[in-house]
C-alpha positions as CSV (number, residue, x, y, z in Angstrom):
1,X,-20.3,31.1,26.6
2,X,-19.1,31.5,30.1
3,X,-15.7,33.4,30.5
4,X,-14.0,30.7,31.8
5,X,-15.2,27.9,29.8
6,X,-13.8,30.3,26.5
7,X,-10.4,30.8,28.3
8,X,-10.4,26.8,28.8
9,X,-11.2,26.0,24.8
10,X,-8.6,28.5,24.0
11,X,-6.1,26.9,25.9
12,X,-7.0,23.3,25.0
13,X,-6.7,24.0,21.4
14,X,-3.8,25.8,21.3
15,X,-1.4,23.5,23.6
16,X,0.7,21.5,21.3
17,X,0.6,17.8,21.6
18,X,4.0,16.2,23.3
19,X,4.4,12.6,22.2
20,X,4.7,10.3,25.1
21,X,8.6,9.8,24.4
22,X,9.6,13.5,25.2
23,X,7.5,13.4,28.6
24,X,10.2,12.8,30.9
25,X,11.7,16.0,29.8
26,X,8.8,17.9,30.6
27,X,8.0,16.7,34.5
28,X,6.7,19.4,36.6
29,X,4.9,20.9,33.6
30,X,1.6,20.9,31.9
31,X,1.2,18.8,29.0
32,X,-1.7,17.5,26.2
33,X,-1.3,14.1,25.0
34,X,-3.2,11.8,22.3
35,X,-3.3,7.9,21.4
36,X,-5.2,5.1,21.9
37,X,-6.3,3.4,25.1
38,X,-4.1,0.3,25.4
39,X,-5.2,-0.7,28.7
40,X,-8.0,0.9,32.0
41,X,-8.1,-0.1,35.0
42,X,-10.0,0.6,37.9
43,X,-8.1,0.4,41.3
44,X,-10.4,1.8,44.4
45,X,-11.0,5.5,43.4
46,X,-8.3,5.9,40.7
47,X,-8.9,5.0,37.3
48,X,-5.3,3.9,35.4
49,X,-5.0,4.7,31.6
50,X,-2.4,3.2,29.5
51,X,-2.0,5.4,26.5
52,X,-0.3,4.4,23.2
53,X,1.0,7.1,20.5
54,X,3.8,6.5,17.6
55,X,6.5,6.9,20.1
56,X,5.8,4.8,23.2
57,X,2.8,3.9,25.8
58,X,2.4,6.0,29.0
59,X,0.7,5.7,32.2
60,X,-2.4,8.2,33.0
61,X,-3.4,8.8,36.2
62,X,-7.6,9.8,37.0
63,X,-7.8,10.9,40.6
64,X,-11.3,12.6,42.0
65,X,-9.3,16.0,42.1
66,X,-10.7,16.1,38.2
67,X,-14.0,15.2,38.5
68,X,-15.0,15.7,34.8
69,X,-12.0,14.0,33.7
70,X,-12.7,11.0,36.1
71,X,-16.6,10.4,34.8
72,X,-14.8,10.9,31.1
73,X,-12.6,8.1,32.5
74,X,-15.4,5.8,33.5
75,X,-16.9,4.9,30.1
76,X,-13.7,4.9,28.7
77,X,-12.6,1.2,27.2
78,X,-9.7,-0.1,25.2
79,X,-8.9,1.4,21.7
80,X,-11.1,4.7,22.3
81,X,-9.0,7.6,20.8
82,X,-8.1,10.1,23.3
83,X,-6.6,13.7,24.1
84,X,-5.5,13.8,27.4
85,X,-4.5,17.1,29.4
86,X,-2.5,17.2,33.2
87,X,0.7,17.5,35.2
88,X,3.7,15.1,34.6
89,X,5.0,13.3,37.4
90,X,8.0,11.4,38.2
91,X,6.7,7.6,39.5
92,X,7.5,7.0,43.0
93,X,11.3,4.4,42.5
94,X,9.1,1.7,44.2
95,X,6.2,2.0,41.3
96,X,8.8,2.5,38.3
97,X,7.6,0.1,35.6
98,X,9.9,-0.6,32.5
99,X,11.5,1.5,29.7
100,X,12.1,5.0,29.3
101,X,8.5,5.9,30.4
102,X,7.7,4.1,33.0
103,X,9.3,6.5,35.3
104,X,6.7,9.1,34.4
105,X,3.2,9.1,34.3
106,X,0.3,12.2,33.5
107,X,-2.0,13.1,36.4
108,X,-5.2,14.1,33.9
109,X,-6.7,17.2,34.4
110,X,-9.2,17.3,31.1
111,X,-9.9,14.4,28.9
112,X,-11.3,14.9,25.3
113,X,-12.7,11.5,23.7
114,X,-11.8,11.7,20.1
115,X,-13.6,8.2,19.0
116,X,-15.1,5.2,20.3
117,X,-14.5,2.1,19.8
118,X,-17.0,-0.6,19.4
119,X,-17.1,-3.8,21.8
120,X,-13.7,-5.8,20.8
121,X,-14.3,-9.5,19.7
122,X,-11.3,-10.4,22.0
123,X,-8.9,-8.7,24.6
124,X,-6.1,-7.3,22.3
125,X,-2.6,-9.1,22.8
126,X,-4.3,-12.4,23.9
127,X,-3.0,-15.3,22.0
128,X,-5.5,-16.6,19.5
129,X,-5.3,-18.9,16.2
130,X,-3.3,-17.4,13.2
131,X,-6.8,-17.1,10.7
132,X,-8.8,-15.1,13.9
133,X,-5.3,-12.9,13.7
134,X,-5.4,-12.4,10.1
135,X,-9.8,-12.0,10.1
136,X,-9.0,-9.0,12.5
137,X,-6.0,-7.3,10.9
138,X,-7.4,-3.8,11.3
139,X,-7.2,-4.1,15.0
140,X,-4.6,-6.9,15.8
141,X,-1.6,-5.1,14.1
142,X,-2.3,-2.8,17.0
143,X,-1.0,-5.3,19.2
144,X,2.7,-5.3,20.5
145,X,3.9,-8.3,18.6
146,X,2.3,-6.8,15.4
147,X,4.3,-3.6,15.8
148,X,7.7,-4.8,16.8
149,X,7.3,-6.9,13.5
150,X,6.5,-4.6,11.3
151,X,9.2,-1.7,12.9
152,X,11.5,-4.7,12.8
153,X,10.7,-5.0,8.5
154,X,10.7,-1.1,8.5
155,X,14.4,-0.9,9.5
156,X,15.2,-3.8,7.6
157,X,14.5,-2.2,4.4
158,X,16.4,0.7,5.2
159,X,19.5,-0.8,6.1
160,X,19.3,-2.6,3.1
161,X,18.6,0.3,1.1
162,X,21.6,2.1,2.8
163,X,24.2,-0.8,2.9
164,X,23.7,-1.0,-1.5
165,X,23.8,3.1,-1.7
166,X,27.1,2.9,0.3
167,X,28.1,-0.4,-2.3
168,X,27.1,2.5,-4.9
169,X,24.2,0.7,-6.2
170,X,21.2,2.5,-7.7
171,X,17.5,2.4,-7.0
172,X,14.7,1.9,-9.1
173,X,11.4,1.2,-9.3
174,X,10.2,-2.2,-11.1
175,X,7.1,-2.5,-13.1
176,X,4.5,-4.8,-11.0
177,X,2.5,-5.6,-14.4
178,X,4.7,-7.6,-17.5
179,X,4.1,-8.8,-20.9
180,X,5.6,-12.4,-20.0
181,X,6.7,-14.5,-16.8
182,X,10.0,-13.6,-16.4
183,X,11.0,-16.6,-14.5
184,X,9.8,-18.9,-17.6
185,X,7.7,-21.2,-15.9
186,X,6.5,-19.9,-12.6
187,X,2.6,-19.8,-12.0
188,X,1.9,-16.0,-12.9
189,X,-1.5,-13.8,-12.2
190,X,-3.3,-13.2,-15.5
191,X,-4.2,-9.4,-15.7
192,X,-6.8,-8.0,-18.7
193,X,-4.8,-4.9,-20.1
194,X,-6.0,-2.7,-23.1
195,X,-6.7,-4.0,-26.5
196,X,-7.8,-7.1,-25.3
197,X,-4.6,-7.7,-24.7
198,X,-3.6,-10.3,-21.7
199,X,-0.4,-9.4,-19.2
200,X,0.8,-10.6,-16.1
201,X,1.4,-9.8,-12.8
202,X,5.2,-9.9,-12.3
203,X,7.2,-13.0,-10.7
204,X,10.3,-10.7,-10.3
205,X,12.1,-8.2,-11.5
206,X,15.0,-10.1,-13.1
207,X,14.9,-8.9,-16.5
208,X,14.7,-5.1,-15.2
209,X,17.4,-5.6,-13.0
210,X,19.3,-7.0,-15.7
211,X,18.4,-4.3,-18.2
212,X,19.1,-1.9,-15.6
213,X,23.0,-3.2,-15.4
214,X,23.5,-1.1,-19.1
215,X,22.8,2.6,-17.7
216,X,23.9,1.8,-13.9
217,X,26.5,-1.3,-13.9
218,X,25.0,-1.5,-10.2
219,X,21.2,-1.4,-9.9
220,X,18.4,-3.1,-7.2
221,X,14.5,-2.4,-6.5
222,X,12.4,-3.6,-3.4
223,X,9.9,-4.9,-5.8
224,X,6.3,-6.5,-5.1
225,X,5.8,-10.0,-7.1
226,X,3.2,-12.3,-7.2
227,X,3.3,-16.0,-7.3
228,X,-0.1,-18.3,-8.1
229,X,1.5,-21.3,-7.0
230,X,-1.1,-23.3,-5.5
231,X,1.5,-23.6,-2.0
232,X,-0.2,-23.9,1.1
233,X,2.5,-23.8,3.4
234,X,4.0,-21.8,6.5
235,X,7.2,-20.9,4.0
236,X,4.9,-19.5,0.8
237,X,2.6,-16.3,-0.1
238,X,1.0,-15.1,-3.2
239,X,2.2,-11.9,-2.8
240,X,5.9,-10.9,-1.7
241,X,8.2,-8.2,-1.5
242,X,11.9,-8.8,-3.0
243,X,14.7,-7.3,-2.5
244,X,16.8,-7.8,-5.5
245,X,20.4,-6.5,-6.7
246,X,22.2,-6.9,-10.2
247,X,25.7,-6.0,-10.7
248,X,28.0,-6.0,-13.7
249,X,31.8,-7.0,-14.3
250,X,32.2,-9.7,-12.2
251,X,34.2,-12.6,-12.4
252,X,32.3,-15.0,-11.1
253,X,28.9,-15.8,-8.2
254,X,31.7,-15.1,-5.6
255,X,30.9,-11.2,-6.2
256,X,27.3,-11.0,-5.6
257,X,27.8,-13.4,-2.6
258,X,30.2,-11.2,-1.4
259,X,27.8,-7.8,-1.5
260,X,25.2,-9.7,-0.4
261,X,27.1,-10.9,2.7
262,X,27.7,-7.3,3.4
263,X,24.3,-6.5,3.5
264,X,22.9,-8.9,5.8
265,X,25.9,-7.8,8.0
266,X,24.3,-4.3,7.8
267,X,21.1,-5.2,7.9
268,X,21.7,-7.4,11.5
269,X,24.2,-4.6,13.0
270,X,21.6,-2.1,12.4
271,X,18.5,-3.9,13.4
272,X,20.3,-5.1,16.7
273,X,21.3,-1.9,17.7
274,X,18.0,-0.5,16.7
275,X,15.5,-3.3,18.3
276,X,17.6,-5.3,20.8
277,X,14.7,-5.2,23.0
278,X,12.2,-7.3,20.5
279,X,14.7,-10.4,20.3
280,X,14.0,-10.7,24.3
281,X,10.1,-10.3,23.3
282,X,10.1,-12.9,20.6
283,X,12.3,-15.3,22.7
284,X,15.5,-15.2,20.3
285,X,19.1,-13.3,19.9
286,X,20.7,-11.6,17.4
287,X,21.5,-14.1,14.8
288,X,25.6,-15.4,14.9
289,X,27.6,-13.6,12.5
290,X,31.1,-15.2,11.8
291,X,33.7,-13.5,10.4
292,X,32.8,-15.5,7.1
293,X,29.9,-17.1,6.2
294,X,30.3,-20.9,5.7
295,X,29.7,-21.7,2.1
296,X,29.0,-25.3,1.0
297,X,28.5,-27.1,-2.2
298,X,25.1,-28.8,-2.9
299,X,27.2,-32.2,-2.7
300,X,29.0,-31.1,-0.2
301,X,25.7,-30.0,2.2
302,X,23.9,-33.4,1.0
303,X,27.3,-35.5,2.4
304,X,27.5,-33.8,5.6
305,X,23.7,-34.4,6.2
306,X,24.3,-38.4,5.1
307,X,22.4,-38.2,1.8
308,X,23.1,-39.2,-1.5
309,X,23.4,-36.4,-4.5
310,X,20.1,-34.5,-5.3
311,X,18.8,-32.0,-7.4
312,X,18.6,-29.3,-4.2
313,X,17.9,-28.9,-0.5
314,X,14.3,-29.8,0.4
315,X,12.7,-27.8,4.0
316,X,14.3,-31.0,5.8
317,X,17.6,-30.3,4.7
318,X,17.5,-26.9,4.8
319,X,17.1,-27.0,8.8
320,X,19.6,-29.5,8.9
321,X,22.5,-27.6,7.1
322,X,21.7,-24.9,9.3
323,X,21.5,-26.1,12.6
324,X,25.3,-27.9,11.3
325,X,26.7,-24.2,10.4
326,X,25.5,-22.8,14.1
327,X,27.2,-25.8,15.5
328,X,30.5,-26.2,13.3
329,X,30.9,-22.4,12.1
330,X,28.7,-20.5,15.0
331,X,26.5,-18.9,12.1
332,X,23.3,-18.6,11.3
333,X,23.5,-18.0,8.1
334,X,25.0,-20.4,5.4
335,X,25.6,-20.1,1.5
336,X,25.0,-23.3,-0.9
337,X,26.2,-23.1,-4.0
338,X,26.9,-25.4,-7.5
339,X,23.2,-26.6,-8.3
340,X,22.7,-28.3,-11.1
341,X,22.2,-26.2,-14.2
342,X,19.0,-28.0,-15.2
343,X,17.2,-27.1,-12.2
344,X,17.9,-23.4,-12.4
345,X,16.2,-20.2,-13.5
346,X,16.7,-20.4,-17.6
347,X,19.7,-17.0,-17.6
348,X,21.9,-18.7,-14.8
349,X,25.6,-19.2,-15.9
350,X,27.4,-22.3,-16.6
351,X,30.7,-22.2,-17.0
352,X,31.7,-25.4,-19.6
353,X,34.5,-26.2,-17.4
354,X,31.9,-26.8,-14.6
355,X,28.8,-28.8,-15.9
356,X,26.5,-29.9,-15.2
357,X,26.9,-27.3,-12.5
358,X,25.7,-23.4,-12.6
359,X,27.0,-20.6,-11.0
360,X,24.0,-20.0,-8.8
361,X,23.6,-20.2,-4.8
362,X,21.6,-19.8,-2.0
363,X,21.8,-18.1,1.4
364,X,20.0,-20.0,4.2
365,X,19.1,-18.3,7.2
366,X,17.9,-20.1,10.9
367,X,16.6,-23.1,8.6
368,X,15.0,-21.2,5.5
369,X,16.6,-20.4,2.1
370,X,15.8,-16.5,2.5
371,X,17.5,-15.2,-1.0
372,X,18.3,-16.9,-4.6
373,X,21.1,-15.7,-7.0
374,X,23.8,-16.6,-9.4
375,X,26.2,-15.2,-12.3
376,X,23.9,-14.6,-15.1
377,X,24.4,-15.5,-19.1
378,X,25.6,-12.3,-20.5
379,X,26.4,-13.6,-24.4
380,X,23.3,-12.8,-26.5
381,X,23.4,-16.2,-28.5
382,X,24.3,-18.3,-25.7
383,X,21.0,-17.0,-23.7
384,X,18.7,-17.6,-26.9
385,X,20.2,-20.6,-27.5
386,X,19.2,-21.7,-23.3
387,X,15.8,-20.5,-23.9
388,X,15.5,-22.8,-26.7
389,X,16.8,-25.7,-24.9
390,X,14.1,-25.0,-22.2
391,X,11.2,-24.8,-24.7
392,X,11.0,-20.6,-24.3
393,X,10.2,-18.9,-27.5
394,X,13.1,-15.9,-28.2
395,X,10.5,-13.8,-29.8
396,X,8.1,-13.5,-26.6
397,X,11.1,-12.0,-24.9
398,X,12.1,-9.9,-27.4
399,X,12.0,-6.7,-25.0
400,X,14.3,-8.5,-22.7
401,X,17.0,-9.3,-25.3
402,X,17.6,-6.2,-26.5
403,X,20.2,-5.6,-23.6
404,X,22.0,-8.7,-24.5
405,X,21.8,-7.5,-28.6
406,X,23.6,-4.2,-27.6
407,X,26.2,-5.1,-25.1
408,X,26.2,-6.6,-21.1
409,X,29.3,-7.3,-19.4
410,X,29.2,-10.5,-17.0
411,X,27.0,-10.1,-14.3
412,X,24.9,-11.2,-11.4
413,X,23.0,-10.8,-9.0
414,X,20.3,-12.3,-6.2
415,X,16.8,-11.9,-4.8
416,X,15.8,-12.2,-1.1
417,X,12.2,-12.2,0.3
418,X,11.6,-9.6,2.9
419,X,8.9,-11.4,4.3
420,X,11.0,-14.8,4.7
421,X,14.0,-12.6,6.2
422,X,11.8,-10.8,9.0
423,X,10.6,-13.9,9.6
424,X,13.8,-15.8,10.4
425,X,15.0,-12.5,12.1
426,X,12.5,-13.2,15.1
427,X,11.9,-17.0,14.5
428,X,8.1,-16.3,13.8
429,X,6.4,-19.7,13.0
430,X,4.9,-18.6,10.1
431,X,5.9,-16.3,6.8
432,X,2.5,-15.1,7.0
433,X,3.1,-13.0,9.9
434,X,5.5,-11.1,8.5
435,X,3.7,-9.8,5.7
436,X,0.8,-6.9,7.0
437,X,-1.9,-7.8,4.6
438,X,-1.1,-11.5,3.6
439,X,-2.4,-13.2,0.1
440,X,-2.4,-16.9,0.1
441,X,-4.5,-19.5,-1.7
442,X,-7.4,-18.6,0.6
443,X,-7.1,-15.0,1.5
444,X,-7.0,-11.7,0.1
445,X,-8.3,-9.7,3.3
446,X,-11.1,-12.0,4.1
447,X,-11.4,-15.4,3.6
448,X,-12.0,-16.5,-0.1
449,X,-14.3,-19.5,1.4
450,X,-16.8,-16.9,3.0
């Protein structure tokens, strides 16, 4: 091997990779970056490459002075994976781009192709119908839009956890395979288990977080849940992520509502600071947070909408009452309380003096219910009686009922849908966009009809 080539290879191998975000600190020096080619542009004798790594995107300039690099660049296409070494330079003032990397560029000296991409089915970032988007998720997840959605979703999760930890909640892992249906009626997926036993994919971590009130008093979980309901709407998924908490020693449902409001405030504050640029790209704004979230009973909400009493709000009602909250209370969030007990889960508490209404609540956000919760029944005998009223067999819930046999304080909690929260944060038209790998009636990665 020629001596110069050997020296170059040693130099290349040992030059540390620099993330694009750090290039402004390296102006006037050599650096090696690695990432995906987002765009290739030819301009006269020059070739420009936009290179994306986990920290950002930077422009690379390939000139005739680097003959071998130029020959390599002529072959390169979008989504190729490359390593590029060159000199970091400040861009002329009149040619600066947007963002912190808009003021720098890398003038390529050497290019190494790590992986070639086949011809793309469409240009990444162009508007395609939602099924085409989902059909090509391994590619479309690389788009700026998708990266924004799931970077924000990761931040929502982080802020949710941090808020509850500050409020002295302990996190636990809820099971995804269960022996029965926690909601006592929601459609569940059956699973073949050992010894010819039928199990189910969990429809909720409800039973387990109530049990965890026993050891921890305040507990939360981030759980995958599964719903076999045949709902083909922009609001439903068959697999979702629920952010659930449960807390003991409460007086009424207002206490978990207060904790939830603090969590939502913490999430919105954190996300708004970290991802302020995303709201502009999605043509929306950071959610409105009043001093206190407005609270209406179901009856009051329906009256404001000019409707008679009903057991629940329909999607049109949810949008209407959220418009009222935004206009009258300067809030993108509103609590709805006092639902008829018969329309809530069997474990929902009803005080005799408040019958036939329960101590349940929903939180609506920009026209969509994102959270449901309540004070729970904590008395063993009352809970068993309620089960029987609903046609449920207490024997099938014997494991769960042990928590109540051995003493649970008055408690309550709630469940927030991560995908719905994310979708409303960025005002996405379809909640499926807020799942990186959506499952519904027509799809498990590929379309079921194929």
